[in-house]
C-alpha positions as CSV (number, residue, x, y, z in Angstrom):
1,M,-69.3,-119.4,61.6
2,T,-72.0,-121.0,63.5
3,P,-71.3,-124.0,65.7
4,D,-72.1,-127.5,64.6
5,T,-75.0,-127.5,67.1
6,G,-76.4,-125.1,69.6
7,A,-73.7,-122.5,70.4
8,G,-75.7,-119.7,68.8
9,V,-73.0,-117.7,67.0
10,R,-74.2,-115.5,64.2
11,T,-71.8,-114.6,61.4
12,R,-71.6,-113.4,57.9
13,T,-69.1,-114.2,55.2
14,S,-66.8,-111.6,53.5
15,T,-63.3,-111.2,52.4
16,A,-62.6,-108.5,55.0
17,Q,-59.0,-108.4,56.1
18,D,-59.6,-106.9,59.4
19,D,-62.8,-107.6,61.2
20,D,-60.8,-107.5,64.4
21,R,-63.8,-106.5,66.4
22,A,-64.3,-110.3,66.5
23,S,-66.9,-109.3,68.9
24,V,-69.5,-111.6,70.4
25,P,-72.3,-113.9,69.4
26,G,-75.1,-111.9,67.8
27,Q,-72.9,-109.0,66.8
28,D,-70.9,-108.3,63.7
29,G,-67.9,-110.2,64.8
30,D,-68.3,-113.6,66.2
31,A,-66.7,-114.6,69.4
32,F,-65.3,-113.0,72.5
33,G,-62.8,-110.3,71.7
34,P,-62.2,-106.7,72.9
35,G,-65.0,-105.1,71.1
36,Q,-68.3,-103.7,72.4
37,G,-68.7,-104.4,76.1
38,D,-65.0,-105.0,76.7
39,G,-64.0,-101.6,77.8
40,T,-64.8,-102.6,81.3
41,A,-63.5,-103.9,84.5
42,A,-59.8,-103.7,83.8
43,P,-57.8,-102.2,86.7
44,G,-57.3,-98.5,86.1
45,Q,-60.3,-97.9,84.0
46,D,-63.1,-95.6,85.2
47,D,-66.0,-97.4,83.7
48,A,-65.4,-100.8,85.4
49,A,-69.0,-101.1,86.5
50,T,-70.5,-100.6,83.0
51,V,-70.9,-103.0,80.1
52,H,-70.3,-100.3,77.5
53,G,-67.1,-100.0,75.6
54,P,-64.7,-97.2,74.7
55,D,-65.7,-94.0,73.0
56,R,-65.1,-94.9,69.4
57,R,-64.6,-92.3,66.7
58,L,-64.7,-93.2,63.0
59,V,-63.1,-91.5,60.1
60,D,-64.0,-91.3,56.4
61,V,-62.1,-92.1,53.2
62,D,-61.0,-88.5,52.7
63,V,-59.1,-88.4,56.1
64,V,-57.3,-91.7,55.2
65,R,-56.3,-90.3,51.8
66,R,-54.9,-87.2,53.4
67,L,-53.0,-89.2,56.0
68,V,-51.4,-91.4,53.4
69,A,-50.6,-88.4,51.0
70,R,-49.0,-86.4,53.8
71,Q,-47.0,-89.1,55.6
72,L,-46.5,-91.9,53.0
73,P,-46.4,-90.0,49.7
74,Q,-45.0,-93.0,47.8
75,W,-48.5,-94.5,48.1
76,A,-50.5,-91.2,47.6
77,D,-51.7,-92.2,44.1
78,L,-53.2,-95.5,45.3
79,P,-57.0,-95.7,45.6
80,V,-58.5,-95.9,49.1
81,R,-61.8,-97.6,49.9
82,P,-63.4,-99.2,53.0
83,V,-63.3,-102.9,53.4
84,E,-66.6,-104.8,52.9
85,T,-66.9,-105.7,56.6
86,G,-65.5,-103.2,59.0
87,G,-63.7,-103.8,62.2
88,W,-64.4,-102.7,65.8
89,D,-61.0,-101.9,67.4
90,N,-59.8,-100.6,64.0
91,Q,-61.3,-99.2,60.9
92,T,-59.8,-100.8,57.9
93,F,-59.4,-99.4,54.4
94,R,-58.0,-101.0,51.3
95,L,-54.9,-99.1,49.9
96,G,-54.5,-100.2,46.4
97,D,-54.9,-104.0,45.8
98,R,-52.2,-105.2,48.1
99,M,-52.3,-103.2,51.3
100,T,-54.6,-102.0,54.0
101,V,-54.7,-99.0,56.3
102,R,-55.8,-99.7,59.9
103,L,-56.8,-96.9,62.2
104,P,-57.7,-97.4,65.9
105,T,-61.2,-96.3,66.7
106,A,-60.4,-95.3,70.4
107,A,-57.5,-94.5,72.6
108,E,-57.8,-97.9,74.3
109,Y,-57.3,-99.7,71.0
110,A,-54.4,-97.5,70.0
111,R,-52.3,-99.0,72.8
112,A,-51.8,-102.1,70.6
113,V,-50.2,-100.3,67.7
114,D,-46.6,-100.2,68.9
115,K,-46.8,-103.8,70.2
116,E,-48.0,-105.1,66.8
117,H,-45.2,-103.3,65.0
118,R,-42.6,-104.7,67.5
119,W,-43.8,-108.3,67.6
120,L,-45.7,-109.4,64.6
121,P,-42.6,-109.4,62.3
122,V,-40.9,-111.5,64.9
123,L,-43.8,-114.0,65.2
124,A,-44.7,-114.3,61.6
125,P,-41.7,-116.5,60.5
126,Q,-42.4,-118.9,63.4
127,L,-46.0,-119.7,62.5
128,P,-47.5,-122.2,60.1
129,L,-50.1,-119.7,58.7
130,P,-49.8,-116.1,57.5
131,I,-50.5,-113.3,60.0
132,P,-50.6,-109.6,59.4
133,V,-47.2,-107.9,59.2
134,P,-46.9,-104.1,59.3
135,L,-45.4,-102.3,56.4
136,A,-45.4,-98.7,57.7
137,K,-46.5,-96.8,60.8
138,G,-48.3,-93.4,60.6
139,E,-48.6,-90.7,63.2
140,P,-51.6,-88.6,64.4
141,G,-52.6,-86.0,61.9
142,E,-55.4,-84.6,59.7
143,G,-57.7,-84.5,62.8
144,F,-57.0,-88.2,63.6
145,R,-55.6,-88.6,67.1
146,F,-53.8,-91.9,67.1
147,P,-50.9,-93.8,65.5
148,W,-52.0,-95.9,62.6
149,S,-50.6,-98.7,60.4
150,V,-50.3,-100.0,56.9
151,Y,-50.4,-103.8,56.4
152,G,-50.2,-106.2,53.6
153,W,-53.5,-107.5,52.4
154,I,-54.2,-111.2,53.2
155,E,-56.7,-112.8,50.9
156,G,-59.4,-115.0,52.4
157,E,-63.0,-115.3,53.4
158,R,-64.2,-115.0,57.0
159,A,-64.7,-118.4,58.6
160,G,-68.3,-119.6,58.4
161,L,-70.2,-122.8,57.9
162,D,-70.6,-121.8,54.2
163,T,-66.8,-121.4,53.8
164,V,-65.3,-124.1,56.1
165,G,-65.3,-127.6,54.5
166,D,-64.7,-129.7,57.7
167,L,-65.3,-128.1,61.1
168,T,-63.3,-130.7,62.9
169,A,-60.3,-130.3,60.6
170,F,-60.7,-126.6,61.0
171,A,-60.5,-127.0,64.8
172,E,-57.4,-129.1,64.5
173,D,-55.7,-126.6,62.2
174,L,-56.5,-123.7,64.5
175,A,-55.1,-125.7,67.5
176,N,-51.9,-126.5,65.5
177,F,-51.5,-122.7,64.9
178,L,-51.9,-121.9,68.5
179,V,-49.5,-124.6,69.6
180,A,-46.9,-123.1,67.3
181,L,-47.7,-119.6,68.7
182,R,-47.2,-120.9,72.2
183,G,-43.9,-122.4,71.1
184,A,-42.4,-119.0,70.0
185,D,-39.8,-117.5,72.3
186,A,-41.7,-115.4,74.9
187,A,-38.7,-113.6,76.3
188,G,-39.4,-109.9,76.4
189,G,-42.9,-110.3,75.1
190,P,-45.8,-108.0,76.3
191,A,-47.2,-109.1,79.7
192,P,-51.0,-108.7,80.3
193,G,-52.0,-105.1,80.8
194,L,-54.3,-102.4,79.5
195,H,-52.9,-102.9,76.0
196,N,-54.9,-106.2,75.8
197,W,-57.6,-105.9,78.5
198,F,-55.5,-108.1,80.7
199,R,-55.8,-111.2,78.5
200,G,-53.3,-113.8,79.7
201,G,-53.6,-112.6,83.3
202,P,-55.5,-114.0,86.2
203,L,-59.3,-114.3,85.8
204,L,-59.5,-112.7,89.3
205,T,-59.1,-109.4,87.5
206,Y,-62.7,-109.8,86.4
207,D,-64.1,-111.5,89.5
208,E,-66.1,-108.5,90.8
209,Q,-67.6,-107.8,87.4
210,T,-68.6,-111.4,86.7
211,R,-70.4,-111.8,90.0
212,Q,-72.1,-108.4,89.4
213,M,-73.3,-109.6,86.0
214,I,-74.7,-112.8,87.5
215,E,-76.6,-110.8,90.0
216,V,-77.8,-108.2,87.5
217,L,-79.1,-110.9,85.2
218,G,-81.1,-112.5,88.0
219,D,-83.3,-115.4,86.8
220,R,-82.3,-114.9,83.2
221,V,-79.4,-117.2,83.8
222,P,-78.9,-120.1,86.3
223,G,-77.0,-118.0,88.8
224,D,-75.8,-120.8,91.1
225,L,-74.5,-122.9,88.2
226,A,-72.8,-119.9,86.6
227,T,-71.1,-119.1,89.9
228,Q,-69.9,-122.7,90.1
229,V,-68.4,-122.4,86.6
230,W,-66.7,-119.2,87.5
231,E,-65.3,-120.3,90.9
232,T,-64.0,-123.5,89.3
233,A,-62.1,-121.3,86.8
234,L,-60.7,-119.1,89.6
235,R,-59.4,-122.1,91.5
236,A,-57.5,-123.4,88.5
237,T,-54.7,-120.8,88.7
238,W,-51.9,-120.8,86.0
239,D,-48.5,-121.8,87.3
240,G,-46.7,-122.4,84.1
241,P,-44.2,-120.2,82.3
242,P,-45.6,-117.3,80.2
243,V,-46.3,-118.3,76.6
244,W,-47.5,-116.4,73.6
245,F,-51.3,-116.2,73.1
246,H,-53.5,-114.5,70.5
247,G,-56.1,-113.2,72.9
248,D,-59.0,-112.9,70.5
249,V,-59.5,-116.2,68.8
250,A,-62.8,-115.6,67.0
251,V,-64.2,-116.4,63.6
252,G,-63.9,-112.7,62.6
253,N,-60.1,-113.1,63.0
254,L,-59.9,-116.4,61.1
255,L,-59.6,-116.5,57.3
256,V,-60.5,-119.4,55.0
257,R,-59.5,-120.4,51.5
258,D,-60.7,-123.6,49.7
259,G,-62.5,-124.6,52.8
260,A,-59.5,-124.6,55.2
261,L,-58.0,-122.2,57.7
262,S,-55.6,-120.0,55.7
263,A,-54.6,-117.1,58.0
264,V,-55.1,-115.6,61.4
265,I,-55.5,-111.9,61.9
266,G,-56.5,-109.5,64.7
267,F,-53.5,-109.6,67.1
268,G,-54.4,-106.5,69.1
269,T,-54.9,-108.4,72.3
270,C,-51.9,-110.7,71.9
271,G,-49.3,-111.1,74.7
272,V,-47.4,-113.5,76.8
273,G,-48.9,-115.2,79.9
274,D,-51.7,-117.7,80.5
275,P,-53.0,-119.0,77.1
276,A,-56.4,-120.0,78.5
277,C,-58.1,-117.0,76.9
278,D,-57.6,-118.6,73.5
279,L,-60.0,-121.4,74.4
280,A,-63.2,-119.4,74.5
281,I,-64.0,-120.3,70.9
282,A,-64.5,-123.9,72.1
283,W,-67.8,-122.8,73.5
284,T,-68.7,-120.0,71.1
285,L,-68.1,-122.0,67.9
286,F,-67.2,-125.6,68.5
287,T,-69.3,-128.4,70.0
288,G,-69.2,-132.1,70.0
289,E,-66.5,-133.6,67.8
290,S,-65.0,-130.3,66.8
291,R,-64.7,-129.2,70.4
292,D,-63.1,-132.5,71.4
293,A,-60.6,-132.2,68.5
294,Y,-59.7,-128.7,69.5
295,R,-59.0,-129.6,73.1
296,E,-57.1,-132.8,72.2
297,R,-54.9,-131.1,69.6
298,L,-54.1,-128.2,72.0
299,G,-53.2,-130.7,74.7
300,V,-54.3,-128.5,77.5
301,D,-54.7,-129.7,81.1
302,P,-58.0,-129.6,83.0
303,G,-57.1,-126.4,84.8
304,T,-56.4,-124.5,81.6
305,W,-59.7,-125.8,80.1
306,A,-61.6,-124.6,83.2
307,R,-60.0,-121.1,82.9
308,G,-60.9,-121.0,79.2
309,R,-64.5,-121.8,80.1
310,G,-64.3,-119.0,82.7
311,W,-63.1,-116.5,80.0
312,A,-66.0,-117.5,77.8
313,L,-68.5,-117.2,80.6
314,W,-67.3,-113.8,81.7
315,K,-67.6,-112.3,78.3
316,A,-70.9,-114.0,77.5
317,L,-72.5,-112.6,80.7
318,L,-71.1,-109.2,80.0
319,V,-72.4,-109.1,76.5
320,Y,-75.8,-110.6,77.4
321,A,-76.4,-107.9,79.9
322,D,-75.6,-105.3,77.3
323,E,-77.7,-106.8,74.5
324,L,-80.8,-107.2,76.7
325,E,-80.9,-103.4,76.6
326,T,-80.1,-103.0,72.9
327,D,-80.8,-106.1,70.7
328,A,-83.2,-108.8,71.8
329,A,-82.4,-111.1,68.9
330,A,-78.6,-110.9,69.6
331,A,-79.3,-111.5,73.3
332,A,-81.0,-114.7,72.5
333,L,-78.0,-115.9,70.6
334,T,-75.7,-114.9,73.5
335,R,-77.9,-116.7,75.9
336,A,-77.4,-119.8,73.8
337,V,-73.7,-119.5,74.3
338,I,-74.2,-119.2,78.1
339,E,-76.3,-122.4,78.0
340,E,-73.6,-124.2,76.0
341,I,-71.0,-123.2,78.6
342,L,-73.1,-124.4,81.5
343,T,-74.2,-127.6,79.7
344,E,-70.6,-128.6,78.9
345,Y,-69.5,-127.8,82.4
346,T,-72.3,-130.0,83.9
347,A,-71.4,-132.9,81.6
348,S,-67.7,-132.7,82.5
349,R,-68.3,-133.2,86.2
């Protein structure tokens, strides 16, 4: 989905169940998630100074067939085929007509498998829209190194201007879903960590990297203004109780039927903590009336809004620096997102 004006997000429409790359403007996903460029800067990772992601390894249909036949023989006769639009964190294959097989593409993404099996069945009954619920868990084998999962298929099209009937209503429905998610019992839920790239934790985790990206980009971005946005976000620390957050609210993880939001997928970065990371879509997708509706329905305080803006800026800078080396057209779209963030910040003062 592209924004109503000016936020520069490129998308495409499909019925793919799991485009949980949900990556960034100008890439195959569409907002700021843990895809390319996000294997960076988290404490304990060796490549913190780079903007390049994890070492992804892909498999083919034959490997998936063998995994299913060996470990889940009750489904061995079902056809296996790739989804129309593939994911980033996970490869996804259709298994028959009613299921999908999801295989992490790197060790960093495999950290989320156990979390999803533990918590998605708990969260699903408490939410107003369908979310993925695991049906079975597979183990490494057939040359594949990570645990993997079978999920039920959720029908729907990727969110896009050609599939959403009313963007403001869509923003309100998404906010209602996130309010319900935050209302779920957070006791024992996964705290921010390597499993979700420290979503829900303090933005200070990414302070050094953000300032480095501002310096690296030089006169390609208004460095002083970007620094103001970032420092405003850092000052707005979270002092509330931990709540559930999705962690990757992006159009690639939002499904639409009959013009309305119908399901939310891509929970690999979910956890309990500060929910501000779920606000980044306000700058990568929404503008004007839809952004205002999203903010109002979420009911967030100014500090949470500032931190959400900080999350959006961090990722946009990171991706922009990467795309300048690899994809000039995509870089132009990501620059538009940066401009949207800075413009909204300036208008809010």
